[in-house]
TIRO-2110 file (N, C-alpha, C; in Angstrom, 1 decimal):
// TIRO-2110
20.2, -17.6, 8.9, N, 1, A
21.1, -16.6, 8.4, CA, 1, A
21.7, -17.0, 7.1, C, 1, A
21.5, -16.2, 6.1, N, 2, A
22.1, -16.5, 4.8, CA, 2, A
23.3, -15.7, 4.5, C, 2, A
24.4, -16.4, 4.0, N, 3, A
25.6, -15.7, 3.7, CA, 3, A
25.9, -15.9, 2.2, C, 3, A
26.7, -15.0, 1.7, N, 4, A
27.0, -15.1, 0.2, CA, 4, A
28.1, -16.2, 0.0, C, 4, A
28.2, -16.6, -1.2, N, 5, A
29.2, -17.6, -1.6, CA, 5, A
30.6, -17.0, -1.2, C, 5, A
30.9, -15.8, -1.5, N, 6, A
32.2, -15.2, -1.2, CA, 6, A
32.5, -15.1, 0.3, C, 6, A
31.4, -14.9, 1.1, N, 7, A
31.6, -14.9, 2.6, CA, 7, A
31.9, -16.3, 3.1, C, 7, A
31.3, -17.3, 2.5, N, 8, A
31.6, -18.7, 2.9, CA, 8, A
33.1, -19.0, 2.5, C, 8, A
33.5, -18.7, 1.3, N, 9, A
34.9, -18.9, 0.9, CA, 9, A
35.8, -18.2, 1.8, C, 9, A
35.6, -17.0, 2.1, N, 10, A
36.5, -16.2, 3.0, CA, 10, A
36.6, -16.8, 4.4, C, 10, A
35.4, -17.2, 4.9, N, 11, A
35.3, -17.9, 6.2, CA, 11, A
36.1, -19.2, 6.2, C, 11, A
36.0, -20.0, 5.2, N, 12, A
36.7, -21.3, 5.1, CA, 12, A
38.2, -21.1, 5.0, C, 12, A
38.6, -20.0, 4.3, N, 13, A
40.0, -19.7, 4.2, CA, 13, A
40.6, -19.3, 5.6, C, 13, A
39.8, -18.6, 6.3, N, 14, A
40.2, -18.2, 7.7, CA, 14, A
40.3, -19.4, 8.6, C, 14, A
39.3, -20.3, 8.5, N, 15, A
39.3, -21.5, 9.3, CA, 15, A
40.5, -22.4, 9.0, C, 15, A
40.9, -22.4, 7.7, N, 16, A
42.0, -23.2, 7.2, CA, 16, A
43.3, -22.7, 7.9, C, 16, A
43.4, -21.4, 8.2, N, 17, A
44.5, -20.8, 8.8, CA, 17, A
44.5, -21.0, 10.4, C, 17, A
43.3, -21.5, 10.9, N, 18, A
43.2, -21.7, 12.3, CA, 18, A
42.4, -20.6, 13.0, C, 18, A
41.8, -19.7, 12.3, N, 19, A
41.1, -18.6, 12.9, CA, 19, A
39.6, -18.9, 12.8, C, 19, A
39.1, -19.8, 13.7, N, 20, A
37.7, -20.3, 13.7, CA, 20, A
36.9, -19.3, 14.5, C, 20, A
35.6, -19.2, 14.0, N, 21, A
34.6, -18.4, 14.7, CA, 21, A
33.8, -19.3, 15.7, C, 21, A
34.4, -19.4, 16.9, N, 22, A
33.8, -20.4, 17.8, CA, 22, A
32.7, -19.8, 18.7, C, 22, A
31.7, -20.6, 18.9, N, 23, A
30.5, -20.2, 19.7, CA, 23, A
30.4, -21.3, 20.8, C, 23, A
30.2, -20.9, 22.0, N, 24, A
30.0, -21.9, 23.1, CA, 24, A
28.7, -22.6, 23.0, C, 24, A
28.7, -23.9, 23.0, N, 25, A
27.4, -24.7, 22.9, CA, 25, A
27.1, -25.4, 24.1, C, 25, A
28.0, -25.6, 25.0, N, 26, A
27.7, -26.3, 26.3, CA, 26, A
28.9, -26.1, 27.3, C, 26, A
28.5, -26.1, 28.6, N, 27, A
29.4, -25.9, 29.7, CA, 27, A
29.1, -27.0, 30.7, C, 27, A
30.2, -27.7, 31.2, N, 28, A
30.0, -28.7, 32.2, CA, 28, A
31.0, -28.5, 33.3, C, 28, A
30.5, -28.3, 34.5, N, 29, A
31.3, -28.1, 35.7, CA, 29, A
32.0, -29.3, 36.1, C, 29, A
33.4, -29.3, 36.2, N, 30, A
34.2, -30.4, 36.6, CA, 30, A
34.8, -30.2, 38.0, C, 30, A
34.4, -29.2, 38.6, N, 31, A
34.9, -28.9, 40.0, CA, 31, A
36.1, -28.0, 40.1, C, 31, A
36.4, -27.5, 41.3, N, 32, A
37.5, -26.7, 41.5, CA, 32, A
37.6, -25.4, 40.6, C, 32, A
36.4, -24.9, 40.3, N, 33, A
36.3, -23.7, 39.4, CA, 33, A
36.6, -24.0, 37.9, C, 33, A
36.7, -25.2, 37.6, N, 34, A
37.0, -25.5, 36.1, CA, 34, A
35.7, -26.0, 35.4, C, 34, A
35.7, -25.8, 34.2, N, 35, A
34.6, -26.3, 33.3, CA, 35, A
35.1, -26.9, 32.0, C, 35, A
34.5, -27.9, 31.5, N, 36, A
34.7, -28.3, 30.2, CA, 36, A
33.7, -27.5, 29.3, C, 36, A
34.3, -26.8, 28.3, N, 37, A
33.4, -26.0, 27.5, CA, 37, A
33.5, -26.4, 26.0, C, 37, A
32.4, -26.8, 25.5, N, 38, A
32.3, -27.3, 24.1, CA, 38, A
32.1, -26.0, 23.2, C, 38, A
32.9, -25.9, 22.2, N, 39, A
32.8, -24.8, 21.2, CA, 39, A
32.7, -25.3, 19.8, C, 39, A
31.8, -24.6, 19.0, N, 40, A
31.5, -25.1, 17.7, CA, 40, A
31.8, -23.9, 16.7, C, 40, A
32.5, -24.2, 15.6, N, 41, A
32.8, -23.2, 14.6, CA, 41, A
31.6, -23.0, 13.7, C, 41, A
31.1, -21.8, 13.7, N, 42, A
29.9, -21.4, 12.9, CA, 42, A
30.2, -21.5, 11.4, C, 42, A
31.4, -21.5, 11.0, N, 43, A
31.7, -21.5, 9.5, CA, 43, A
32.0, -22.9, 9.0, C, 43, A
32.9, -23.7, 9.6, N, 44, A
33.3, -25.0, 9.1, CA, 44, A
32.7, -26.2, 9.8, C, 44, A
32.1, -25.9, 11.0, N, 45, A
31.4, -27.0, 11.7, CA, 45, A
32.3, -27.8, 12.7, C, 45, A
33.6, -27.4, 12.8, N, 46, A
34.5, -28.1, 13.7, CA, 46, A
34.0, -27.9, 15.2, C, 46, A
34.4, -28.9, 16.0, N, 47, A
34.0, -28.8, 17.4, CA, 47, A
35.3, -29.0, 18.3, C, 47, A
35.4, -28.3, 19.4, N, 48, A
36.5, -28.5, 20.3, CA, 48, A
36.0, -28.4, 21.7, C, 48, A
36.6, -29.1, 22.7, N, 49, A
36.2, -29.0, 24.1, CA, 49, A
37.5, -28.5, 24.9, C, 49, A
37.4, -27.4, 25.5, N, 50, A
38.5, -26.8, 26.2, CA, 50, A
38.2, -26.9, 27.7, C, 50, A
39.2, -26.7, 28.5, N, 51, A
39.1, -26.6, 29.9, CA, 51, A
39.2, -25.2, 30.3, C, 51, A
38.2, -24.6, 30.8, N, 52, A
38.1, -23.2, 31.2, CA, 52, A
38.2, -23.0, 32.7, C, 52, A
38.9, -22.1, 33.2, N, 53, A
39.0, -21.7, 34.6, CA, 53, A
38.7, -20.2, 34.6, C, 53, A
37.7, -19.8, 35.4, N, 54, A
37.4, -18.3, 35.4, CA, 54, A
37.1, -17.8, 34.0, C, 54, A
36.4, -18.6, 33.2, N, 55, A
36.0, -18.2, 31.8, CA, 55, A
37.2, -17.9, 30.9, C, 55, A
38.4, -18.5, 31.2, N, 56, A
39.5, -18.4, 30.4, CA, 56, A
40.0, -19.8, 30.1, C, 56, A
40.5, -20.0, 28.8, N, 57, A
41.0, -21.3, 28.5, CA, 57, A
42.3, -21.6, 29.2, C, 57, A
42.4, -22.7, 29.9, N, 58, A
43.5, -23.2, 30.6, CA, 58, A
44.0, -24.5, 30.1, C, 58, A
45.2, -24.9, 30.4, N, 59, A
45.7, -26.2, 30.0, CA, 59, A
45.6, -26.5, 28.5, C, 59, A
46.0, -25.5, 27.7, N, 60, A
46.1, -25.4, 26.3, CA, 60, A
44.7, -25.6, 25.6, C, 60, A
44.5, -25.0, 24.5, N, 61, A
43.2, -25.2, 23.8, CA, 61, A
43.1, -26.6, 23.4, C, 61, A
41.9, -27.1, 23.5, N, 62, A
41.6, -28.5, 23.1, CA, 62, A
42.0, -29.5, 24.2, C, 62, A
42.2, -29.0, 25.5, N, 63, A
42.7, -29.8, 26.6, CA, 63, A
41.8, -30.9, 26.9, C, 63, A
40.5, -30.8, 26.8, N, 64, A
39.6, -31.9, 27.1, CA, 64, A
39.3, -32.8, 25.8, C, 64, A
39.2, -32.2, 24.7, N, 65, A
39.1, -32.9, 23.4, CA, 65, A
39.6, -32.0, 22.3, C, 65, A
40.6, -32.6, 21.5, N, 66, A
41.1, -31.8, 20.4, CA, 66, A
40.1, -31.5, 19.4, C, 66, A
40.3, -30.5, 18.5, N, 67, A
39.4, -30.1, 17.5, CA, 67, A
39.1, -31.3, 16.6, C, 67, A
37.8, -31.5, 16.3, N, 68, A
37.3, -32.5, 15.4, CA, 68, A
36.5, -31.8, 14.3, C, 68, A
36.8, -32.2, 13.1, N, 69, A
36.1, -31.5, 12.0, CA, 69, A
35.3, -32.4, 11.1, C, 69, A
34.2, -31.9, 10.5, N, 70, A
33.4, -32.7, 9.6, CA, 70, A
34.3, -33.2, 8.4, C, 70, A
33.9, -34.3, 7.8, N, 71, A
34.6, -34.8, 6.6, CA, 71, A
34.9, -33.8, 5.6, C, 71, A
34.0, -32.9, 5.2, N, 72, A
34.2, -31.9, 4.2, CA, 72, A
35.3, -31.0, 4.6, C, 72, A
35.3, -30.6, 5.8, N, 73, A
36.4, -29.6, 6.3, CA, 73, A
37.7, -30.3, 6.2, C, 73, A
37.8, -31.6, 6.7, N, 74, A
39.1, -32.3, 6.6, CA, 74, A
39.5, -32.4, 5.2, C, 74, A
38.6, -32.7, 4.2, N, 75, A
39.0, -32.8, 2.8, CA, 75, A
39.5, -31.5, 2.3, C, 75, A
38.9, -30.4, 2.6, N, 76, A
39.4, -29.1, 2.2, CA, 76, A
40.8, -28.8, 2.7, C, 76, A
41.0, -29.1, 4.0, N, 77, A
42.2, -28.8, 4.6, CA, 77, A
43.3, -29.7, 4.2, C, 77, A
43.0, -30.9, 3.8, N, 78, A
44.0, -31.9, 3.5, CA, 78, A
44.5, -31.9, 2.1, C, 78, A
43.9, -31.1, 1.2, N, 79, A
44.2, -31.1, -0.2, CA, 79, A
44.7, -29.7, -0.6, C, 79, A
45.4, -29.6, -1.6, N, 80, A
45.9, -28.4, -2.1, CA, 80, A
44.9, -27.7, -3.1, C, 80, A
43.7, -28.3, -3.2, N, 81, A
42.7, -27.7, -4.1, CA, 81, A
42.3, -26.4, -3.5, C, 81, A
42.2, -25.4, -4.4, N, 82, A
41.8, -24.1, -4.0, CA, 82, A
40.3, -24.1, -3.5, C, 82, A
40.0, -23.6, -2.4, N, 83, A
38.6, -23.6, -1.9, CA, 83, A
37.7, -22.9, -2.9, C, 83, A
38.2, -21.8, -3.6, N, 84, A
37.4, -21.1, -4.5, CA, 84, A
36.9, -22.0, -5.6, C, 84, A
37.7, -23.0, -6.0, N, 85, A
37.3, -23.9, -7.1, CA, 85, A
36.1, -24.9, -6.7, C, 85, A
36.0, -25.1, -5.4, N, 86, A
35.0, -26.0, -4.9, CA, 86, A
33.6, -25.3, -4.9, C, 86, A
33.6, -24.0, -4.9, N, 87, A
32.3, -23.3, -4.9, CA, 87, A
32.2, -22.4, -6.2, C, 87, A
32.7, -22.9, -7.3, N, 88, A
32.6, -22.1, -8.5, CA, 88, A
31.2, -22.1, -9.0, C, 88, A
30.9, -21.0, -9.7, N, 89, A
29.5, -20.9, -10.3, CA, 89, A
29.4, -21.9, -11.5, C, 89, A
28.2, -22.5, -11.6, N, 90, A
28.0, -23.5, -12.8, CA, 90, A
27.5, -22.7, -14.0, C, 90, A
END
């Protein structure tokens, strides 16, 4: 799937605000109707593991593992550099 430069910039800006586009990549049954569910952000590459009960997140998001982001995502979020400048045309 190919996306435009502007779509990437817009997506990263949304991720920076905490609005990730999460996809389920793995489920692990831990008993009593609960599952550890690994989710991956299609835009920035961050990963989180939640505890789901009846296909709903329980025990706060990131209950099994807090969100972990790739180095580039942490660099973007940790600096005041505008994301648009990182992807400027040459």
